[in-house]
C-alpha positions as CSV (number, residue, x, y, z in Angstrom):
1,M,26.1,26.6,125.1
2,I,25.3,29.9,126.4
3,T,26.2,32.7,123.8
4,S,27.4,36.2,124.4
5,R,24.5,37.6,122.8
6,Q,22.3,35.8,125.3
7,L,24.2,37.0,128.1
8,E,23.9,40.6,126.7
9,A,20.1,40.4,126.7
10,F,19.7,38.8,130.0
11,R,22.0,41.6,131.6
12,A,19.7,44.3,129.8
13,I,16.6,43.0,131.2
14,M,18.1,42.6,134.7
15,E,19.3,46.2,134.5
16,H,16.1,47.8,132.9
17,G,13.4,45.5,134.1
18,T,11.3,45.3,130.7
19,V,12.0,43.6,127.2
20,T,11.0,46.8,125.8
21,A,13.8,48.7,127.6
22,A,16.4,46.0,127.0
23,A,15.5,46.0,123.3
24,E,16.1,49.6,123.0
25,R,19.4,49.3,125.0
26,L,20.7,46.7,122.5
27,G,19.2,48.2,119.5
28,V,17.0,45.4,118.3
29,S,13.3,44.6,118.4
30,Q,11.4,43.5,121.3
31,P,10.3,39.9,119.8
32,A,14.2,39.6,119.1
33,V,14.9,40.1,122.8
34,S,12.1,37.7,123.8
35,K,13.4,35.1,121.5
36,I,16.9,35.4,122.7
37,L,15.8,35.0,126.4
38,A,13.5,32.0,125.6
39,G,16.8,30.6,124.1
40,L,18.8,31.1,127.1
41,E,16.2,29.7,129.4
42,L,15.9,26.7,127.2
43,E,19.6,26.3,127.4
44,I,19.9,26.4,131.2
45,G,16.7,24.5,131.7
46,Y,15.0,26.7,134.2
47,P,12.9,30.2,134.0
48,L,14.7,33.4,135.0
49,F,11.9,36.0,135.1
50,T,8.2,36.2,135.9
51,R,5.9,38.6,134.5
52,I,4.3,41.3,137.1
53,K,2.1,44.0,135.6
54,R,4.3,44.3,132.5
55,R,7.4,44.1,134.1
56,L,9.8,41.2,134.5
57,A,10.7,40.0,137.9
58,P,13.9,38.1,138.3
59,T,13.9,34.8,140.1
60,S,16.4,34.0,142.7
61,E,18.2,31.7,140.1
62,A,18.3,34.9,137.9
63,R,19.9,36.9,140.6
64,L,22.6,34.1,141.2
65,L,23.4,34.2,137.6
66,A,23.3,37.9,137.3
67,A,26.1,38.1,140.0
68,E,28.3,35.9,137.9
69,V,27.6,37.7,134.7
70,T,28.5,40.9,136.3
71,R,31.7,39.6,137.4
72,L,32.6,38.5,133.8
73,Y,31.7,41.6,132.3
74,H,34.0,43.4,134.9
75,S,36.8,41.1,133.8
76,L,36.0,41.9,130.1
77,D,36.2,45.5,131.0
78,R,39.5,45.1,132.7
79,I,40.7,43.2,129.6
80,S,39.7,46.0,127.4
81,E,41.5,48.3,129.7
82,M,44.6,46.5,129.6
83,A,44.3,46.3,125.9
84,R,44.1,50.2,125.6
85,E,47.0,50.4,128.4
86,I,49.4,48.3,126.1
87,R,48.3,50.0,123.1
88,D,49.1,53.5,124.8
89,R,52.5,52.0,126.1
90,Q,51.4,52.3,129.6
91,V,52.2,48.6,130.9
92,G,54.8,46.0,130.3
93,D,58.2,45.3,131.4
94,L,61.2,47.0,130.2
95,H,64.9,46.0,130.7
96,V,67.4,48.5,130.0
97,Y,71.2,48.0,130.4
98,S,73.8,51.0,130.1
99,T,77.4,51.8,130.6
100,P,78.2,54.5,133.0
101,A,78.5,57.4,130.6
102,L,74.9,57.5,129.7
103,G,73.6,55.3,132.6
104,R,74.6,57.6,135.4
105,T,73.5,60.9,133.5
106,V,71.3,61.0,130.4
107,L,69.3,57.9,131.0
108,P,68.2,58.9,134.7
109,D,67.1,62.3,133.1
110,V,65.0,60.4,130.5
111,M,63.8,58.0,133.0
112,A,62.3,60.7,135.3
113,G,59.9,62.1,132.4
114,F,59.4,58.4,131.2
115,V,58.1,56.9,134.4
116,K,55.5,59.9,134.8
117,R,54.1,59.1,131.3
118,H,54.3,55.2,131.9
119,A,53.4,55.1,135.4
120,K,52.3,51.4,135.3
121,A,55.3,50.2,133.5
122,H,57.7,47.9,135.4
123,I,61.4,48.9,134.4
124,V,64.6,47.2,135.2
125,F,67.5,49.4,134.9
126,H,71.2,48.4,135.4
127,V,74.6,50.2,134.9
128,R,77.1,47.7,133.9
129,S,80.2,47.1,131.7
130,S,80.0,47.0,127.8
131,T,81.3,43.5,128.0
132,Y,78.4,42.4,130.5
133,I,75.8,44.3,128.4
134,N,76.9,42.8,125.0
135,Q,76.6,39.4,126.4
136,K,73.1,39.8,127.7
137,M,72.3,41.3,124.4
138,V,73.7,38.4,122.6
139,D,71.4,36.2,124.6
140,Q,68.4,38.2,124.0
141,Q,67.8,38.8,127.6
142,I,67.4,42.7,127.5
143,D,65.3,45.1,125.6
144,L,67.7,48.0,125.3
145,G,71.5,48.4,125.7
146,F,73.6,51.7,125.6
147,S,77.4,51.5,125.1
148,M,80.3,53.1,123.6
149,M,82.3,50.0,122.9
150,P,82.1,49.0,119.2
151,F,80.5,45.4,119.0
152,E,78.7,43.8,116.1
153,H,76.9,40.3,116.3
154,P,74.3,38.6,114.4
155,S,71.8,38.5,117.4
156,M,71.7,42.2,117.8
157,V,70.8,45.3,116.0
158,T,72.9,48.4,116.7
159,E,72.2,52.2,116.1
160,E,74.1,55.2,116.6
161,L,72.8,57.8,119.0
162,S,75.4,60.5,119.6
163,R,79.0,61.6,118.5
164,A,79.3,63.9,121.6
165,A,82.7,65.9,121.7
166,A,84.7,65.3,124.4
167,V,85.4,68.2,127.1
168,C,88.3,69.2,129.5
169,V,87.3,69.2,133.1
170,L,89.5,71.1,135.7
171,P,89.1,72.1,139.3
172,G,86.8,75.0,139.8
173,D,89.6,77.3,140.8
174,H,92.1,75.9,138.1
175,R,94.1,78.6,136.1
176,L,92.5,77.6,133.0
177,A,88.7,77.4,134.5
178,R,87.7,80.5,132.5
179,R,89.1,79.5,129.3
180,K,86.8,79.4,126.1
181,L,88.8,76.7,124.6
182,I,91.5,74.2,125.9
183,R,94.4,72.7,123.7
184,P,96.8,70.0,124.7
185,A,99.7,72.7,125.1
186,D,97.6,74.2,127.9
187,L,97.8,71.2,129.9
188,R,101.5,70.7,129.7
189,G,103.0,69.3,133.0
190,E,99.5,69.0,134.6
191,R,98.3,65.9,136.8
192,F,96.2,64.2,134.4
193,L,93.3,61.7,135.2
194,S,93.7,59.0,132.5
195,F,91.5,56.2,131.6
196,P,92.8,52.4,131.5
197,L,95.4,51.5,129.0
198,D,93.1,48.9,127.4
199,G,90.5,51.6,126.7
200,R,89.6,53.0,123.1
201,M,89.5,56.5,124.7
202,R,92.7,56.3,126.4
203,H,94.5,55.8,123.1
204,L,92.5,58.7,121.3
205,I,93.3,61.2,124.2
206,D,96.9,60.3,124.5
207,A,97.3,60.5,120.8
208,A,96.2,64.2,120.8
209,F,98.9,64.9,123.3
210,E,101.5,62.8,121.8
211,Q,101.1,64.3,118.3
212,E,102.1,67.7,119.7
213,R,104.6,66.2,122.0
214,I,103.0,67.5,125.1
215,E,104.0,65.7,128.5
216,R,101.5,65.4,131.4
217,S,101.8,63.8,134.9
218,L,100.2,60.6,134.5
219,Q,99.9,59.7,138.2
220,I,96.1,58.7,138.6
221,D,94.2,56.3,136.4
222,V,90.5,56.3,136.7
223,Y,87.8,53.8,135.5
224,S,85.1,56.1,134.3
225,S,84.2,59.7,133.6
226,A,82.4,59.9,136.8
227,D,85.5,59.0,138.5
228,A,87.6,61.6,136.8
229,C,85.2,64.4,137.6
230,A,84.8,63.5,141.2
231,L,88.6,63.7,141.6
232,A,88.7,66.9,139.5
233,A,86.2,68.6,141.9
234,R,88.6,67.6,144.7
235,G,91.6,69.3,142.9
236,L,93.2,66.0,142.1
237,G,94.0,66.6,138.4
238,V,92.4,67.5,135.1
239,S,90.8,65.2,132.4
240,I,89.2,64.8,129.0
241,V,85.9,63.1,129.5
242,E,82.4,62.8,127.5
243,P,80.2,65.9,128.1
244,F,77.1,64.0,129.7
245,T,78.7,63.4,132.9
246,A,81.0,66.6,132.9
247,R,77.6,68.7,132.7
248,D,76.2,66.8,135.7
249,Y,79.3,67.2,137.9
250,E,79.3,71.0,137.2
251,R,77.1,71.2,140.3
252,D,80.2,70.1,142.4
253,G,82.3,73.1,141.2
254,I,84.3,71.6,138.3
255,A,84.9,73.8,135.4
256,V,83.9,72.1,131.8
257,V,85.7,73.6,128.9
258,P,85.6,72.5,125.2
259,F,88.9,70.6,124.0
260,E,90.6,70.8,120.6
261,P,91.4,68.7,118.5
262,R,88.1,67.5,118.6
263,I,87.6,64.0,120.1
264,R,84.3,62.0,119.5
265,Y,82.6,59.7,122.0
266,L,80.4,57.6,119.9
267,F,77.2,56.1,121.8
268,R,75.2,53.5,120.5
269,A,71.8,51.9,121.3
270,M,71.4,48.1,120.9
271,R,68.4,45.7,120.5
272,P,68.0,42.1,120.2
273,R,67.6,40.9,116.6
274,F,65.3,37.9,117.6
275,R,63.1,39.7,120.0
276,K,60.2,41.6,118.6
277,P,60.6,45.1,119.8
278,S,58.0,46.0,122.6
279,R,55.8,49.3,122.5
280,L,57.6,50.5,125.5
281,A,61.3,49.9,124.3
282,D,60.2,52.0,121.3
283,A,59.0,54.7,123.5
284,F,62.0,54.7,125.6
285,L,64.4,54.8,122.8
286,D,62.4,57.7,121.3
287,A,62.8,59.6,124.5
288,V,66.5,59.1,124.7
289,K,66.7,60.3,121.1
290,A,64.7,63.5,121.9
291,H,66.7,64.2,125.1
292,L,69.9,64.0,123.0
293,R,68.6,66.3,120.2
294,T,67.3,68.8,122.7
295,N,70.7,69.1,124.4
296,G,72.5,69.3,121.2
297,W,74.3,65.5,121.6
298,A,72.6,64.0,118.8
């Protein structure tokens, strides 16, 4: 069987033309190279070189073999390059699913920088409901999930990312737009954009107003913070939302004001327990954490 050492010697002779130069290239003695070449010719059953004035001239068979050896080494070089790219987290598949609060704001910001650093990575990014993401995670079908819904399952690992304080969003020309702080009493009688009744945040927000017996006009229910901000920007009401989406919608003219009593939005990262974490997933999660810390949300 042809050995890698025989192919290395053959390739060196083809490139340098003499056994002496090939020996220097390989860091071995001239007799050692001659012995390796003789073993290769014995293995394949025909001569590869003829000697002309102290140089080795390749036969036509040697040239054919050299072309195949070159292709082989190019393939090995590509494998080495691929291994380096995997080590440096440049290649691979990454499946990320998130609920809207992070998926419409924070994660796209993170993704913009991440793609520049990992240009060869293939990323699947979906914004879906917490229920859908939890099921995908239980089925071990995604690498990273981001959600607000508290959910524990033996097949997943969860990690707290952020306890971001809720803010009040108002139309830009609202009477309270320049306030430094808004409390429930300030919103008495206001048309309030509420989340669905079955949601955890709806109950927390309602409790803040009920505790002080403050009535609001609950004319419009919305599904997400983005919906609330979009309607507030059009003068249709005020709301209490997470700060990520609120900051993103400031460019559309809404006012964003801190709210008390403090209401926390808890965001979690989820990973499949029975899939070994990929280097790309590790890198993306690290980037998310860094982004949250930089913005004071961690």
